[in-house]
C-alpha positions as CSV (number, residue, x, y, z in Angstrom):
1,M,121.7,144.4,77.8
2,E,125.0,142.6,78.2
3,R,127.7,142.8,75.1
4,L,129.4,139.5,74.3
5,G,133.0,139.8,72.8
6,V,133.7,139.0,69.2
7,D,135.6,135.9,70.2
8,T,132.7,134.3,71.7
9,G,132.0,131.0,70.2
10,L,128.9,129.3,69.1
11,V,128.5,125.6,69.8
12,L,125.5,123.6,67.9
13,E,124.5,120.3,69.3
14,G,122.9,117.7,66.8
15,G,120.1,115.6,67.6
16,G,118.4,114.5,64.5
17,M,115.0,116.0,64.2
18,R,115.4,117.6,67.7
19,G,117.5,120.3,65.7
20,V,114.5,122.0,64.7
21,F,114.7,123.7,68.0
22,T,118.3,124.9,66.7
23,C,116.5,126.3,63.6
24,G,114.5,128.5,65.6
25,V,117.2,129.7,67.7
26,L,119.6,130.4,64.6
27,D,116.5,132.3,62.8
28,A,116.1,134.6,65.9
29,L,119.8,135.2,65.7
30,M,119.7,136.0,62.1
31,K,116.5,138.2,62.4
32,H,118.6,140.4,65.1
33,E,121.8,140.1,63.0
34,Q,123.7,138.4,65.7
35,Y,126.4,136.6,63.5
36,F,129.3,134.9,65.5
37,Q,132.5,134.7,63.9
38,Y,133.3,131.0,65.0
39,V,130.8,128.4,64.9
40,V,131.5,124.7,65.7
41,A,128.6,122.1,64.8
42,V,127.8,118.7,65.0
43,S,125.3,116.7,62.7
44,A,122.0,118.2,62.2
45,G,123.7,121.3,64.1
46,A,126.0,121.3,61.1
47,C,123.4,121.3,58.5
48,N,121.2,123.9,60.3
49,G,124.6,126.0,60.9
50,L,125.2,126.0,57.1
51,S,122.0,128.0,56.5
52,Y,122.9,130.4,59.4
53,M,126.6,130.9,57.7
54,S,124.8,131.9,54.3
55,R,122.3,134.1,56.2
56,Q,119.3,132.3,54.7
57,L,116.6,133.3,57.4
58,R,114.0,130.3,57.7
59,R,115.8,127.9,55.2
60,A,116.7,125.2,57.8
61,R,113.0,125.6,59.1
62,F,111.7,124.9,55.5
63,S,114.0,122.1,55.2
64,N,113.1,120.2,58.4
65,I,109.6,121.1,58.3
66,D,107.9,122.0,55.2
67,L,109.9,119.6,52.9
68,L,109.8,116.7,55.4
69,R,105.7,117.2,55.1
70,K,106.0,117.3,51.4
71,Y,108.6,114.7,50.8
72,G,108.5,112.3,53.5
73,Y,112.4,112.1,53.4
74,I,112.5,110.0,56.6
75,S,111.4,106.5,55.9
76,L,112.3,102.7,56.1
77,K,112.0,102.6,52.3
78,S,114.9,105.1,52.2
79,L,116.9,102.8,54.6
80,I,116.3,99.8,52.6
81,K,117.0,101.5,49.3
82,T,119.8,103.8,50.0
83,G,121.1,102.5,53.2
84,S,120.2,105.8,55.1
85,I,116.9,106.3,56.9
86,F,117.2,110.2,55.8
87,D,116.9,110.2,52.2
88,P,120.5,111.4,50.9
89,N,119.7,112.3,47.4
90,L,116.9,114.7,48.7
91,L,118.9,116.2,51.3
92,Y,122.2,116.5,49.9
93,E,121.8,117.0,46.2
94,R,118.2,117.9,45.4
95,F,117.7,120.3,48.2
96,P,120.6,122.5,47.8
97,D,121.0,122.4,44.2
98,E,117.3,122.6,43.1
99,I,114.3,122.7,45.5
100,L,116.1,124.9,48.0
101,P,119.1,126.4,46.8
102,Y,121.8,127.0,49.2
103,D,123.5,130.6,48.4
104,Y,127.0,129.5,48.3
105,E,128.3,132.8,47.2
106,A,126.8,134.4,50.5
107,Y,128.5,131.4,52.4
108,E,131.9,132.3,50.7
109,R,131.5,135.9,51.6
110,N,130.8,135.2,55.1
111,P,133.9,136.1,57.1
112,G,133.2,133.9,59.9
113,T,134.3,130.2,60.1
114,I,132.1,127.1,60.8
115,E,134.0,123.8,61.6
116,M,131.7,120.7,61.3
117,V,132.5,117.6,63.4
118,T,132.8,114.2,61.9
119,T,134.0,110.8,63.2
120,N,136.9,109.1,61.2
121,C,136.1,105.7,61.0
122,L,139.5,104.4,60.8
123,T,140.9,106.3,63.9
124,G,137.7,106.5,65.8
125,R,138.5,110.0,66.6
126,A,136.8,113.4,65.9
127,E,137.8,115.6,63.0
128,Y,137.0,119.4,62.8
129,L,136.4,120.2,59.2
130,S,135.7,123.4,57.3
131,E,135.6,124.3,53.5
132,R,135.3,127.7,52.0
133,K,135.4,127.2,48.1
134,D,134.9,123.5,47.1
135,R,131.2,123.4,47.4
136,R,130.9,119.4,46.7
137,R,133.4,119.0,49.5
138,L,131.2,121.4,51.8
139,I,128.1,119.4,51.3
140,A,130.2,116.0,51.7
141,I,131.4,117.4,55.1
142,A,127.6,118.1,56.1
143,K,126.6,114.9,55.0
144,A,129.3,112.8,56.8
145,S,128.7,115.1,60.0
146,S,125.1,113.8,59.9
147,S,125.4,110.1,58.8
148,L,123.9,108.2,62.0
149,P,125.7,105.0,62.7
150,F,123.4,102.1,61.9
151,V,121.0,103.9,60.0
152,A,123.3,105.8,57.4
153,Q,126.1,104.9,55.0
154,V,129.5,105.7,55.6
155,T,130.7,109.1,53.8
156,Q,134.0,109.6,52.1
157,V,135.6,112.8,52.7
158,D,139.0,113.3,51.4
159,G,139.2,109.5,50.8
160,K,138.4,108.9,54.4
161,P,135.5,107.0,55.8
162,M,133.5,109.2,58.1
163,L,130.2,109.1,60.2
164,D,128.3,111.5,62.5
165,G,130.6,113.5,64.8
166,G,128.1,113.0,67.6
167,I,129.7,109.5,68.0
168,V,132.8,111.0,69.7
169,D,132.0,114.8,70.2
170,S,128.1,115.8,70.6
171,I,128.7,119.1,72.2
172,P,132.1,120.3,70.9
173,V,132.6,123.1,73.5
174,E,136.1,121.9,74.5
175,R,136.9,122.3,70.7
176,S,135.7,125.9,70.7
177,I,137.9,126.6,73.9
178,S,141.1,125.1,72.2
179,Q,140.4,127.6,69.3
180,G,140.5,130.5,71.7
181,H,136.9,131.1,72.6
182,Q,136.6,131.1,76.4
183,L,133.0,132.2,76.3
184,N,130.6,130.0,74.4
185,V,127.0,130.2,73.6
186,V,125.8,126.6,73.4
187,V,122.7,125.4,71.7
188,L,121.5,122.3,73.0
189,T,118.8,120.0,71.8
190,R,118.0,118.4,75.5
191,N,116.3,119.9,78.6
192,R,119.0,120.7,81.6
193,G,119.6,117.4,83.7
194,Y,118.9,115.0,80.9
195,R,121.2,112.0,81.0
196,P,121.1,109.1,78.7
197,S,119.1,106.1,80.4
198,G,120.9,103.6,78.5
199,H,124.3,101.8,79.0
200,D,127.2,101.2,76.8
201,I,127.8,97.9,75.5
202,K,130.8,96.4,73.9
203,M,130.2,96.5,69.8
204,P,130.2,92.9,68.6
205,A,132.9,92.1,65.9
206,F,130.5,91.9,63.0
207,I,129.3,95.4,63.3
208,Y,131.5,97.7,61.5
209,K,134.1,94.9,61.3
210,E,136.5,96.9,59.0
211,Y,136.5,99.8,61.4
212,P,137.6,98.2,64.8
213,R,138.5,101.8,66.5
214,L,135.0,103.2,65.4
215,R,133.6,100.1,67.4
216,V,135.7,101.2,70.4
217,A,134.3,104.6,70.0
218,L,130.7,103.4,69.7
219,S,131.2,101.2,72.8
220,H,132.0,104.4,74.9
221,R,129.2,106.7,73.3
222,T,126.9,107.0,76.4
223,E,129.7,107.6,78.8
224,V,131.3,110.3,76.7
225,Y,127.9,112.1,75.9
226,T,127.2,112.0,79.7
227,R,130.5,113.7,80.5
228,Q,130.0,116.4,78.0
229,L,126.3,116.9,79.5
230,E,127.7,117.3,82.9
231,L,130.8,119.4,81.7
232,V,128.3,122.0,79.8
233,E,126.2,122.4,82.9
234,R,129.1,123.0,85.2
235,M,130.5,125.6,82.8
236,E,127.0,127.0,82.8
237,D,127.0,127.5,86.5
238,W,130.5,128.8,86.4
239,G,129.6,131.6,83.8
240,D,131.8,130.3,81.0
241,V,128.8,128.9,78.9
242,I,125.7,130.5,77.9
243,A,123.3,127.7,77.2
244,I,120.1,127.9,75.3
245,R,118.0,124.6,75.4
246,P,114.4,123.6,75.6
247,Q,112.6,124.3,78.5
248,R,109.4,122.3,78.0
249,P,109.5,118.6,78.3
250,L,110.6,117.3,74.6
251,E,108.0,115.2,72.6
252,V,110.4,114.9,69.4
253,D,113.0,112.1,68.9
254,R,115.8,111.9,66.7
255,V,113.6,110.6,63.6
256,C,110.4,112.2,64.5
257,R,108.1,112.8,61.3
258,D,105.2,114.4,63.2
259,T,105.3,117.9,61.8
260,E,103.1,119.5,64.2
261,K,105.3,118.3,67.1
262,L,108.2,119.6,65.0
263,E,106.5,123.3,64.4
264,R,106.1,123.5,68.3
265,L,109.7,122.7,69.1
266,Y,110.7,125.2,66.3
267,E,108.6,127.9,67.7
268,E,110.1,127.1,71.3
269,G,113.7,127.6,69.8
270,L,112.5,131.0,68.1
271,E,111.3,132.0,71.7
272,Q,114.2,130.9,73.2
273,G,116.5,132.6,70.7
274,E,114.5,135.7,71.0
275,A,114.9,135.7,74.9
276,F,118.8,135.6,74.2
277,C,118.7,138.5,71.8
278,A,117.0,140.6,74.4
279,K,119.5,139.8,76.9
280,Y,122.7,139.7,75.2
281,Q,124.3,141.9,72.1
282,L,127.1,140.3,70.2
283,A,130.0,142.9,69.8
284,L,130.8,143.8,66.0
285,R,134.2,143.7,64.6
């Protein structure tokens, strides 16, 4: 078994409901008590990563599959009613406070750090935010990181308008390196070799008209994501990244509501996480 240094970073890609793969990986890590001291996460990766930081085994899986089956929180009805296709009241208020209580005290005791990536709508740049004590701010950051453009409302954090961090930094491995983590475990939600099939288009002025720099960022989103996918694969080949990703062809999209498909992807994540834990051991401080 290979030992990884305590300075190894954990990077969690987003991907909407494809993030159930990440849920499985993180549950395997928690089962084997593999806790990274630094995590940087985007969008669904940020939400799932918070359950990892509070060490609540299977909480993210329960949220993404069981509660979706029960509450159907992805819907056009929610989009029309709230401006968000993922019901924000359920996900960011009732779930953590009532239905599926988040263990804030365990999170606050965790000596590790999680940074969640958001996109600042005013600057069009990524921000890497963390919070240890202010529980409402913590949830606001997670919500902002997961606020998909066009199908979610802009979220205010510290008085600044924010959207999904994946707009500008879908796989924040370079952020982790800049924070001193030369080796990184990267949990991806696409198969190796995947590249976006579409092309970037210039966003018309009436879209997010009050945020011209956000429009610029959205106009380069495919190009930026493609470069990041290529970078991670090169780093994987060089040995600077250990990638955990789906091996089977994906049948889950960003807003998938088919819980049977989600179950299968979660189980694959669990398998891949178990395989990682059988091969690698994270050194303790």
